[in-house]
C-alpha positions in Angstrom: 100.8 128.9 102.1 99.8 125.6 103.8 96.5 125.2 105.6 97.1 124.8 109.3 95.2 121.7 110.7 93.4 121.4 114.0 92.7 118.3 116.0 89.1 117.1 115.3 89.0 114.3 118.1 91.1 113.1 121.0 90.7 109.5 122.2 92.1 108.0 125.4 93.2 104.4 124.9 92.1 101.9 127.3 93.4 98.4 127.7 91.9 94.9 128.4 93.1 91.6 129.3 92.3 89.4 126.3 94.3 86.3 127.8 97.0 85.6 130.5 99.6 86.4 127.7 97.8 89.3 125.8 96.7 92.8 126.9 95.5 95.2 124.2 94.0 98.7 123.5 92.3 99.8 120.4 93.7 103.1 118.9 91.3 102.7 115.8 88.2 100.6 116.3 87.1 98.7 113.2 83.9 99.7 111.5 84.2 103.5 111.2 85.7 103.0 107.7 84.9 106.3 106.2 86.3 108.2 109.2 89.5 106.4 109.4 90.3 105.7 105.6 92.7 104.5 104.4 93.3 103.0 108.0 91.3 100.0 109.1 92.2 99.4 112.6 95.0 99.9 115.0 96.0 97.9 118.3 98.6 98.7 121.0 99.5 95.2 122.3 101.5 93.7 125.1 101.9 89.9 124.4 103.9 87.0 125.0 104.9 83.9 123.0 101.8 81.9 121.7 99.5 84.7 121.3 99.7 85.4 117.5 100.6 82.0 116.0 100.2 81.2 112.2 97.1 83.1 110.7 96.3 84.3 107.2 95.5 87.7 105.8 94.3 89.1 102.4 93.5 92.6 101.0 95.5 94.7 103.6 98.9 95.8 104.7 100.0 95.5 108.4 102.5 98.1 109.8 104.0 96.8 113.1 106.1 99.3 115.3 107.9 97.5 118.1 108.2 99.6 121.1 109.9 97.1 123.4 110.9 93.5 123.2 112.1 91.3 120.4 109.7 90.1 117.7 110.2 87.2 115.5 108.2 86.8 112.5 107.7 83.6 110.2 105.6 83.2 107.1 105.0 81.0 104.1 106.5 83.3 101.6 109.9 84.6 103.1 112.8 83.6 105.3 111.3 85.5 108.2 113.2 87.8 110.6 113.6 89.8 113.8 112.6 93.2 114.9 114.0 95.0 117.7 112.7 98.3 119.7 112.2 101.0 117.2 111.9 98.8 114.2 108.8 98.6 111.9 107.7 95.8 109.7 105.5 96.7 106.7 103.8 93.6 105.5 101.8 93.5 102.3 99.3 90.6 102.6 97.9 91.1 99.0 96.4 88.0 97.5 97.2 86.0 100.6 99.8 85.2 103.3 100.1 83.0 106.3 102.4 84.2 109.0 103.1 84.3 112.8 104.5 87.2 115.0 106.0 85.8 118.1 108.0 87.4 121.0 111.4 85.9 121.5 111.4 83.1 124.3 110.8 84.8 127.6 110.2 88.3 126.1 107.0 90.4 126.3 106.6 92.5 123.3 105.0 95.9 123.3 103.9 97.0 119.8 101.6 99.0 117.7 99.9 97.3 114.7 98.1 99.3 112.0 95.9 97.6 109.3 96.1 99.7 106.0 93.4 99.1 103.4 94.4 98.2 99.8 92.5 99.5 97.0 90.5 97.1 94.7 93.2 96.9 92.1 95.9 95.9 94.7 93.8 93.5 96.8 95.4 90.6 94.9 98.8 92.0 94.5 101.9 89.8 95.4 102.7 89.6 99.1 105.8 91.3 100.4 107.6 92.1 103.6 109.7 95.2 104.2 111.6 95.1 107.6 112.5 98.7 108.5 115.3 98.9 111.0 115.3 102.2 112.8 119.1 102.7 112.4 118.7 102.5 108.6 115.8 105.0 108.3 116.6 108.6 107.2 116.3 111.2 109.9 115.5 114.9 110.0 116.8 117.3 112.6 114.9 120.4 113.1 115.1 122.9 116.1 115.1 120.4 118.9 113.2 117.8 117.0 114.3 114.4 115.6 112.0 112.9 113.0 112.7 109.3 111.8 111.1 108.8 108.3 109.6 105.3 108.1 107.5 106.1 105.1 106.7 109.3 103.0 108.6 112.5 103.6 109.3 115.2 106.3 110.8 118.4 104.9 113.5 117.5 102.5 114.0 113.9 104.0 112.2 111.1 102.4 112.0 107.4 102.7 112.2 104.8 99.8 109.7 102.5 101.6 107.4 101.1 98.9 103.5 102.0 99.2 100.5 100.9 97.4 98.5 103.6 99.2 100.6 106.8 99.9 101.4 106.8 103.4 103.4 109.1 105.8 104.8 107.3 108.9 107.0 109.3 111.3 108.6 108.7 114.7 109.0 112.2 116.2 110.9 113.3 119.3 110.6 116.9 120.4 112.5 118.3 123.3 110.8 120.4 126.0 109.8 123.9 124.9 110.4 123.2 121.1 107.9 123.4 118.3 107.8 121.2 115.2 105.6 121.7 112.1 105.0 118.8 109.8 103.6 119.4 106.2 101.2 117.0 104.6 99.1 116.8 101.4 95.8 118.4 102.2 93.9 115.3 100.9 95.6 113.0 103.6 93.6 111.7 106.6 95.7 110.9 109.7 96.4 110.8 113.4 99.1 111.2 116.1 99.7 108.8 118.9 101.6 110.1 121.9 104.0 107.6 123.3 105.7 109.9 125.9 105.3 113.3 127.3 102.6 116.0 126.7 102.2 119.0 124.4 99.9 121.2 122.4 98.8 120.3 118.8 97.2 122.1 115.9 95.9 125.5 115.1 93.7 125.6 118.3 96.7 124.3 120.5 94.7 121.3 121.7 96.4 119.5 124.6 97.6 116.0 124.3 99.5 113.5 126.6 100.7 109.9 126.7 98.2 107.4 125.7 96.2 109.6 123.6 95.3 109.4 119.9 94.8 112.8 118.2 92.9 112.7 114.8 93.9 115.5 112.4 91.3 118.1 111.2 90.6 118.7 107.6 93.6 119.7 105.4 92.1 121.6 102.4 92.7 120.9 98.9 96.6 121.4 98.5 99.3 121.5 101.3 98.5 121.4 104.9 100.6 121.4 108.2 100.3 120.3 111.7 102.1 122.0 114.7 103.3 120.1 117.7 104.8 122.0 120.8 106.3 120.0 123.6 105.4 121.1 127.1 107.6 118.2 128.1 109.8 115.8 126.1 107.5 114.4 123.4 107.7 111.0 121.6 104.9 110.9 119.0 104.0 108.7 115.9 102.3 110.2 113.0 100.4 108.2 110.4 98.7 109.9 107.4 97.6 108.6 104.1 95.6 109.2 101.0 91.9 107.8 101.5 91.0 104.9 99.3 87.2 105.7 99.1 86.0 102.2 98.2 83.5 99.9 100.0 85.0 97.9 102.8 83.8 94.3 103.8 86.0 92.9 106.7 85.6 89.4 108.3 88.2 88.4 110.5 91.8 88.5 108.8 90.3 89.3 105.2 89.4 92.7 104.1 87.9 93.1 100.5 85.2 95.2 98.7 82.4 92.8 98.6 80.8 89.9 100.6 81.6 87.5 97.7 85.3 88.4 97.7 85.5 87.7 101.4 83.8 84.2 101.0 86.3 83.6 98.1 89.1 84.4 100.5 87.9 81.8 103.0 87.5 79.2 100.4 91.0 79.9 99.0 92.5 79.7 102.6 90.7 76.4 103.3 91.8 74.9 99.9 95.3 75.9 100.5 95.6 78.4 97.9 97.7 80.9 100.1 100.8 78.7 99.7 
């Protein structure tokens, strides 16, 4: 029998204007590495063209979920592409990539971007992109709930998204009055973010509503589960993954295990070795 998880912390996301073209709120603030492991940071962004021009990354994966608008991406490794509302881009920076994420001309993009830590033996892996169109993702239907599986598994429905760190990412819709239970490995750390509606969550039936991050409690040693009950129609994204449990040294767009590795990343970037 799986261990029921509670909710250990609820956070209300607040926003600030970073520029005339960019408003953002932090769902996960950087620096609390052990608490959020394997996740490093997460932002909810409203932005226009010119906000996130060409910039480098090393040592991480970024997972970008487009809520609204059309997002164009270009980089120095692939042909680029476009994402529409409901789509996800899973970008592995690995040993180094230079890319840009730009709204289509005239659009304001509303998105969530999560940074996932890579373990030391994958920090210098080859970069790759996985553009995950919502209509191509497997879907589970369960008692008034619709669960789109972007990564990992829900019930018997699984995604073939490639992970260096085991991650479950689900887009969950639950109709009013219905309850949905998601099973997860007990070792996974994770959280829910409520995009729409309100409900009760976990074994203590913790209330949650739009704009709140709910961190999952301990899951035990084997299988665990988290219960979600919709007081009104709920739209929730769930992210959970296996902690990396390694030192984190983060400076700007580079996340490595030591100070020297970060300095080397800056040297490599300046010397054009990301091409």
